[in-house]
N, C-alpha and C positions, 0 to 999 in steps of 0.2 A: 541092478539095484542104486537107488541114489546114493550119492554121498553123504556120510555121517555129517552133521552139522560139527564145525569144529569145537565149538562152544559145549555141544553136548559130550564130545569125545573127551574134552577136558572135565567137564562135570563127573562124567563114569569113573573117570580115574579116582578122583577125590572121595565119590559118595557111593562107595562100592556096594551098599547096603541097598541101593534103589534097584539093581538087578535082582534081587532076591525076589521081587514080586513082577517078573517079566508077563506072568499069567494076567496080569491088570491091564495090559496093552490089549490083550484080546477081547477082555471083558469090556473094555471101555469101546472098543471098536463094535462089538455086538449089541451091549445092553444100554450104552450111551453116545450113540451115534450122533444123536442131535447136537451133541456139544461142539464137534467139527463140523457137522453140515451148516450149522447157524453161526460157526465162526464165534461162539460164545467163550470166554473164558469165566468159569465160577469159581468165586474164591470167597464163598459164604458158607461153608459147610456147617459153622457152627450155628449159625441162623436156621439153615435145613440142609440135611442131607439130599441127596438125589435117589430117587427109587430106579432100579433097573427093568428094562424090558423084560428079560426073563422072569423076575420076580413078579412084574404085574400080569404077565400071560399065565404064570402058575395060578395065579390068583383068580383071575377070570375064569380060568377051565374049571379049577376047583369048586367056585361058587355055582356056576352054570349048570355042574354036573348034579348038583344036589337040590334038595328043596330044604329052605331053612324058615324055622318059625320063631316067634317069642318063647323064649326060653322057660317061661314061667308056666309050662304045662307039662303033659306026658304023652302029645301025640308024637309021631316020630318026626316031623320036621322040628319040632320042639326039642326033642331029645338030641338029635343032630347037633344043634345050636348050643345046647348046655354042654355036651362034648367038646365042641370046639373051645368053649371058653376054659373048660376043665384044663385040656391039653395045652391052652395058650399060657393059662399060669405056670404049668410045668415048664413049658419052654422058655419064659422069663427066669424061673429061677434056676434052671439048668444053666442059662447064659450068664447068670451072675454066680454061679457054683454057691446057691443056698439050699439047704435042706428045707424041705416041706415040712419037717417034724418041728423046724424052729422059725420059719419065715411064712408067710402067704401074702398073695398079691390081689390087690383091690384095683379092678379097672376104673378109671374116670377119663375125663376129656383130655388131659394133659399135665404136666408137671404142676402147673400154676392150682391147678384143680386139687391136686394130690395134696399140696402143701396147704391150703385152705383147709381140707379134711382135717388136718393135724392142728392147725392153728386153732380153728373154731372148736374142737373136740379135747383139745389137752385141758388138765384140770388146774390151770392156772388159779393161783390164789394169792392174797397180799403175802403170804410168805415165799412165794416162788419168785425165780429169776430167770430171766431169758438173756442168754448169750449168743453175742453174734460178731460175726467179722465186719469190717468196714468193707470188704469185699463180698457184696452179697447181692443176688438179684433181687430186684423190686419185690417179687412174690415171695421172698424170705423175709425181707425188712418188712412186709404186710403183716407178718406174724407179731409184732410189736402191738399192732392196735388191739388185738384181743388180749394179750398178755397184760397190757397197760390198763384196760379197760377193767380187769379185775383186780388190779392194784399190785401186779408184779413189778418187779425192778428189771429194767433194760439195760444191759452191760454190752459196749461195743469196742471191740479191739481194734485200735488203730493200725492202719498200715504203714510200713517205712518207705523210704525214698524209692526202694527196688519194688514197691507195691506187694512186697510181702507181709504178712502177719508176722510180727514178732514171736518167736517161739517161747521165750521166757514170759513175756507178759500175757501169752493166751494160757499157759500152763499155770500161771499166779491166778489167773480169774477163774479157772476151771476149780483151782484148789481152796479158792478163799471162802468155800461154806456156803451151803444151802440149808434152808429149814423146811420148805415144802417141795413140791412137785417141779422141777425146774427143767429147761430143755436149751440145748446147745445147737444152735444151726448155722451150717456153713457148707461153702462148696467144695467139693472135691477138686473142681478145676474152674478156674474164671472164666465166665463168658465174657469178659472184658479184654484180659491180659494173656490169659493162656496159663496162668501160674497154676500149678497141683500144689495144693496145701496138704499138710501132713495127715495122713490116716491114722497115725499113731494117737492123736488127739481124741479118737473115739475111744479108746482102752482108757486113758486119763480122764476123759469126762465120767466113764462109767465107775471108775475108781471113786470119784467123789459123789457118786450119786446121780449124776444129769443122766435124761435121755438124749439121745443124739439123732437130730435129723441132718443128713448127708445130701445136699442136693447133687445128684450125679448126672443132670440133664446135658452137661457140657462135656462130659468125661467119658461116657460109655461109647462113642464113636470110635474114639482112637486110643482107649485103654479099658483092659480088663478091670471089673470090680469082684474081687472075690470075698464073696459073705461068709466063707468058711474061715477066712484071715481076719477080716475087719469086720465087725458086726455092728453097723449102726442100727437103730431102733426104726428110721423111717428113712426110705429112700425113694424119693418123686424123680419120675422118669416121662419124658415125652418120646414116642416112639419114632416120629419123624426126624427127630434129631439122629438117630442111629441109622435108618434105614430109607427115609424119606416119605414112606407111604404104609400105611393109611396115616393121615392126619386126623385129629379131632379123638383121636385114643392114647392115653398115656395109663400110667399105674403107680399106685403107692406100694413099694414093696414094704412089707412092715414084720418086724418081730411079734409072734403071737401074742407074748407076755405084753409088750409094750402097746398092741392095739386094744388088748382087754382092758386097758387103763384109761383109754380114751372115753369121753362121755359126749355123745352127739346131741346138739341141741335141737334137734329136730327128729322126725322119721318121714319115710315117704314110702311110695309103693317100691315094692322089691326088698326092701328093708326090716320088714317086720313077719314075724312069724304069725302075729295076729295082733287086731286093733279093735277099739270100738269107739263107735261115733258117739252113742249116748253115755257109755261107761267112763270116758275120757281118760282110757289107758292105750298104752301099745307094749308089746314084747317084741325087742329088736330081735332080728335073726344074728346068730353067731358069728363071729369069725368074717370074713371080706363081705360075704353079702349084706350084712348089717350096715355097709359104708357105700353100697354101689347103689345109688339113687336111680329108681325108674328100671326102664328095660337097659339092661348093658348093651353096649355095642358089639354085638354077637358076630356080625360080620367082620367088624374091625377087628375082633379076635382073630379070626381066620387068616386076616393079613399079618397079625403080630405072629404067628408062628411061620408062616412063609418068608418074613422078612428076618427074623433070626437066622433061619435055615440059611438064606441066601447071604448075610455078612459072614456066616461062620464058614458055611462049605463053597461059595463060590467065590466070594471078594477076599476069603481066609485072612482072619484078621491079624496074625503074626507077620506074615508079609507086607500087607498092606500098611501096617503100623511101622515097619522098617522102611518104606517107600515115603511116607508121611514125614518122618523123622530126617532123610535125607534132605526133601524139599524144604524143609522148615529151617536146617541149618545153613542149607546154601542161600535162603531168602535173607534171614537173618544177616548173613556174612555181607551180600550185596546192599542191603538197604543201609546199612551202619557204615559202609565206605563209600556210599555216593556223596560226591562234593560238586559244588558250582565252581567254576573256573576260578574265582576269587579265593578259593579255598574253604568258604564256608559250609558246612554240611547240609545236604539237602534234607535229611529227617532227623525228627527225634522219636525214638523209641519209648514207649511208655511200659515199665517194667525193665526187667533184667535182659540183656543181649546175648546172654550165654545158653546153653540148653539144659541147664540145672532145673529138674523139676518142672517142665513145663509142656504143654501141649500144643496141637500144632495151629496156633492162632497168634497174631502179631497185631498190637494195638501201636500205633503211631500216627504223626502228622507229618504233612511236607512242609518244609522252610523254603521260603523264599532267598534270593541271594542276599537279601538284608537281615536273614536271622527271623523274619516275621513267619508266624504261621500263616499258610495258605488257606483260606476259607474252605472249609470243608464242603460246602455247597460248589464251588468251583471245581474241587476234584472229583465229586461224584458226577457231576456234569459231563466231564471230560472221560470219566472212565465209561459212562454210557455211551457215548460216541465212539470210543476204541473198544466196546463192546466185552467190558471187564466189569464182573458183578461183584463189588465189595461192599462194604458196611459203612456208613457213618454215624454218627451221634455218641450217646452215651451208653447204648445197649442196655437200657432198663437197669443198670447198675451204677447208680449215683455214686456209691460210697468212694470206689475206684476214680472215678472222676475227678471227684473231691481232691483225692491223693495226688492225682497225677497233676493236677493244676496248682495244687499247693492253695487250694481255698481256706479261708479263715474260718474258723467255727463261729465267730461272732458275726461275720458276714452272711452266713448261711443261716444262722437264728434269725436275723433281722429279715432276710428276705422271706421266710417262713411265715414271718408275724404280719407279712403285708394284708392289707384288706381283702380277702378271698384269695390270698394266695398270689405268686405271680403267675399273669395269665396266658404267658407264651413263654418259649424258650428264651426269645430275644430279651423279653422283659427281664426274665431271670438272670442273664447274661449280664444285663447291666447294671443289676442290682449288685452283683457279687464281684462285677469287675474283671470276666475273663475275657478274653480275644477271641474264642473259637466256641463254636456250638457242640463242641466233643472232638474225637477222634476218628481215624480210620482204620477199619479193622478187615484184616484178611485172614481166612481159616480154610486150611487144605482138608481134602477127604481122600477117600481110598482110589479114587480114579483121577486125582490130580496128578498132573505129569509134568515132564521138563519143558515142554512146549509152554503149558500155561505161564508156568513161571519166567520164560523167557519172554513171552508177550506181555506180561506184567514189567519185567525189567524194562521194555521198551517203552511201556506208558511212564514208568518213574522218571526215565531220563527225558521224557519229553517236557518235564519240570525244571531241567537244568536252565540256570540263568535267568528264571522267571523272577520279575519284580512285581509284587501285588501294588495294584493303585486304586484310587477311588473310581476310577472308571472301570476297572476289570471287575468290580461288585455292583457294578450298575445293573439293576434288573434282575436280581437274585431275588427268588421269593422268601418269604419272612419264615423263620423257624418257629413253628407251633408246637412242637412237643419233642421229646427226647426219646 
């Protein structure tokens, strides 16, 4: 047998949880062999999980062994598709420990589509309020367009310097009183920083009459969400974030009583019991079917059940979580201790550098030996050359970027009032006076291993003693969007 790398031997002593998931080494070799065959380090699991070969083979065999038809009929292929959708709904509820007596599952394109279903149908009025955290994905921030169109007031809780929402300020906002149907929307886990926000806020919000939308898209790969314990009204999910495939299908998990309060602004094929062209009326189908526009993705639903079984019984969530936690702590320790030869730190981490209430995601920037942020386009270019897949930008979460980079509200307001708004990220940067187009983000997944992080460590060390100059920035493409 080849000798164990000294670095790994030291790692294994200090991070003993890693060995609890030894089965993942075999799973990686069998189902994700392309990672090592193509010499690729994949560190963008918050962007998308990777599907396993066994998972895809099961799907292919299952679909090829049957005949599948449009579920809006009674023929046998149609019944088979209907049964697959029904089974997938139950698979999702089992995965989240949700009771079918209390929750239902609405299939849609992705988490953003699920959020829009709530945004466009929530009964906002002039007496309503929309409560947000500054840490929210653009798809959640977009709810305010619907709320404010109906005259509702939007309140946004600021983040502290550690990028956490202040518990007292959030509680005060929820307790400050509402007069009409109101919605509190926030992420269980930040897609920018990996910070996990308090699930206890759900009960606080309910006690004061709010409905709660909990964005779980970034959470459920690495952490269980127990709907028997925490009971948000709406939970948007994208399945590719959990098991990589199928893409193009997500869901809204909704409390039945909360779903019944929504008022859809239109109807479509598949969502009605009946409608009349000349009579000008329609009768919306009850429950989930009234929100599933057109023909549901019935073959995608087959993949959902197989994917959930794969992460549960092949990857095995608890030991996989232990491995991700070990690798996260190791990597956090490494990048916070890296220094240039002159003693200057090589990195700035956005958010806390400890392990308290955080998922396997790290947002940071590299600093040159003069303390200047290295242009993220330079970093990304070198990462491609070294076959390391990471993410750069603001990750569709402008609020955390604004907090991390200390942007002034007056400058943000002024930039938004420009004629037609800022026309590119570089134009926006110029207007608000920041030196970077965003941050770097790495995120870990179930089959991440020590070798991946050792390669990432070498990549980071390649920036030691680097000095950014005008010449080093020459030829970089413009930033067009974040």
